[in-house]
Backbone as CSV, one residue per row, in Angstrom:
resi,resn,N_x,N_y,N_z,CA_x,CA_y,CA_z,C_x,C_y,C_z
1,THR,11.629,19.875,5.178,10.794,19.127,6.113,11.538,17.902,6.623
2,ASN,11.153,17.458,7.773,11.721,16.232,8.332,11.011,15.037,7.740
3,GLY,11.732,13.983,7.555,11.111,12.783,7.014,12.083,11.628,7.015
4,TYR,11.600,10.508,6.571,12.399,9.295,6.491,12.278,8.721,5.100
5,LYS,13.274,7.975,4.727,13.272,7.306,3.437,13.381,5.808,3.700
6,PHE,12.429,5.058,3.183,12.435,3.605,3.312,12.840,3.013,1.968
7,ILE,13.776,2.105,1.988,14.149,1.385,0.774,13.707,-0.056,0.966
8,VAL,12.822,-0.490,0.091,12.237,-1.822,0.198,12.739,-2.666,-0.963
9,SER,13.254,-3.832,-0.637,13.814,-4.673,-1.700,12.941,-5.878,-2.032
10,ASN,11.907,-6.125,-1.228,11.050,-7.268,-1.525,9.697,-7.121,-0.826
11,ARG,8.774,-7.933,-1.236,7.410,-7.880,-0.702,7.376,-8.219,0.789
12,LYS,8.251,-9.101,1.227,8.307,-9.475,2.647,8.575,-8.252,3.523
13,ASP,9.460,-7.349,3.058,9.720,-6.117,3.806,8.458,-5.251,3.894
14,LEU,7.687,-5.224,2.824,6.434,-4.466,2.854,5.487,-5.022,3.908
15,ILE,5.381,-6.344,3.934,4.442,-6.998,4.842,4.919,-6.957,6.286
16,ASP,6.219,-7.140,6.490,6.759,-7.251,7.848,7.177,-5.922,8.473
17,VAL,7.463,-4.910,7.649,7.993,-3.651,8.184,7.109,-2.452,7.842
18,ILE,6.887,-2.228,6.570,6.209,-0.999,6.137,4.739,-0.978,6.551
19,ILE,4.021,-2.029,6.241,2.586,-2.058,6.587,2.376,-1.951,8.096
20,PRO,3.084,-2.735,8.921,2.908,-2.565,10.372,3.243,-1.153,10.871
21,HIS,4.258,-0.528,10.274,4.611,0.837,10.683,3.440,1.796,10.464
22,PHE,2.838,1.745,9.270,1.754,2.671,8.977,0.424,2.259,9.607
23,GLU,0.336,1.036,10.087,-0.828,0.671,10.905,-0.652,1.244,12.319
24,LYS,0.569,1.260,12.808,0.847,1.799,14.139,0.809,3.327,14.136
25,TYR,1.324,3.925,13.073,1.372,5.386,12.927,0.625,5.772,11.650
26,PRO,-0.709,5.816,11.718,-1.508,6.006,10.503,-1.329,7.384,9.863
27,LEU,-1.409,7.373,8.550,-1.451,8.607,7.776,-2.841,9.212,7.941
28,GLU,-3.030,10.412,7.400,-4.329,11.068,7.528,-4.904,11.379,6.143
29,GLY,-6.218,11.492,6.110,-6.914,11.916,4.897,-6.783,10.926,3.752
30,SER,-6.611,11.473,2.543,-6.558,10.622,1.356,-5.312,9.737,1.352
31,LYS,-4.243,10.172,2.017,-3.033,9.333,2.112,-3.349,8.046,2.872
32,HIS,-4.181,8.138,3.900,-4.575,6.941,4.651,-5.386,6.001,3.762
33,LEU,-6.296,6.578,2.987,-7.109,5.762,2.077,-6.227,5.088,1.031
34,ASP,-5.226,5.814,0.526,-4.282,5.222,-0.433,-3.479,4.099,0.225
35,PHE,-3.082,4.296,1.477,-2.363,3.241,2.192,-3.225,1.980,2.311
36,LEU,-4.491,2.143,2.649,-5.383,0.987,2.782,-5.501,0.243,1.450
37,ASP,-5.600,0.997,0.354,-5.642,0.364,-0.972,-4.315,-0.337,-1.279
38,PHE,-3.206,0.326,-0.963,-1.881,-0.251,-1.178,-1.743,-1.565,-0.402
39,LYS,-2.147,-1.544,0.848,-2.084,-2.746,1.689,-2.939,-3.858,1.084
40,ASN,-4.123,-3.516,0.641,-5.015,-4.491,0.017,-4.355,-5.103,-1.220
41,CYS,-3.696,-4.276,-2.026,-3.014,-4.769,-3.227,-1.888,-5.734,-2.871
42,ILE,-1.109,-5.386,-1.866,-0.005,-6.262,-1.447,-0.556,-7.609,-0.979
43,LEU,-1.620,-7.573,-0.194,-2.208,-8.822,0.309,-2.816,-9.644,-0.822
44,LEU,-3.425,-8.975,-1.799,-3.965,-9.686,-2.963,-2.841,-10.362,-3.755
45,MET,-1.717,-9.678,-3.911,-0.586,-10.259,-4.634,0.026,-11.426,-3.861
46,GLU,-0.010,-11.355,-2.540,0.486,-12.464,-1.730,-0.400,-13.697,-1.896
47,GLU,-1.706,-13.454,-2.014,-2.667,-14.544,-2.189,-2.428,-15.306,-3.476
48,SER,-2.340,-14.530,-4.580,-2.228,-15.170,-5.885,-1.835,-14.158,-6.951
49,SER,-1.003,-14.588,-7.874,-0.651,-13.707,-8.991,-1.834,-13.524,-9.937
50,ASN,-2.868,-14.332,-9.790,-4.076,-14.203,-10.608,-4.918,-12.994,-10.211
51,ASN,-4.549,-12.325,-9.128,-5.308,-11.163,-8.653,-4.871,-9.859,-9.304
52,ILE,-4.051,-9.920,-10.342,-3.515,-8.709,-10.957,-4.629,-7.795,-11.481
53,GLY,-5.709,-8.350,-11.981,-6.836,-7.527,-12.444,-7.439,-6.722,-11.319
54,LYS,-7.596,-7.342,-10.150,-8.123,-6.632,-8.977,-7.161,-5.529,-8.550
55,VAL,-5.868,-5.843,-8.562,-4.849,-4.864,-8.162,-4.876,-3.662,-9.106
56,LEU,-4.940,-3.893,-10.393,-4.976,-2.797,-11.365,-6.237,-1.948,-11.203
57,SER,-7.346,-2.583,-10.875,-8.589,-1.856,-10.653,-8.472,-0.944,-9.425
58,ILE,-7.890,-1.453,-8.374,-7.684,-0.651,-7.156,-6.727,0.496,-7.451
59,LYS,-5.662,0.209,-8.193,-4.634,1.207,-8.510,-5.214,2.419,-9.225
60,LYS,-6.203,2.202,-10.085,-6.810,3.312,-10.838,-7.381,4.382,-9.914
61,ASN,-7.824,3.987,-8.736,-8.479,4.929,-7.828,-7.537,5.535,-6.795
62,MET,-6.273,5.161,-6.852,-5.321,5.681,-5.876,-4.761,7.025,-6.326
63,ASN,-4.235,7.782,-5.353,-3.574,9.069,-5.584,-4.472,10.024,-6.340
64,ILE,-4.067,10.456,-7.496,-4.813,11.472,-8.252,-6.179,10.958,-8.685
65,GLY,-6.302,9.636,-8.913,-7.572,9.068,-9.348,-8.640,9.030,-8.269
66,ARG,-8.255,9.322,-7.034,-9.213,9.281,-5.925,-10.032,10.568,-5.922
67,SER,-11.341,10.404,-5.803,-12.173,11.611,-5.751,-12.954,11.667,-4.467
């Protein structure tokens, strides 16, 4: 299959490159829902390192945990 590989070395790259890319070219189905959770986690971590409990709670429902 055709595809691309992104190598991210820091959170700034996630915020400035990866998130805008997938907002412009959205994924579909459960992958889109996982992206929204991922984006929320990144923004929570940017806000404060005290948000780790919220991030872990969101993480539980991502990928296979999503029903």
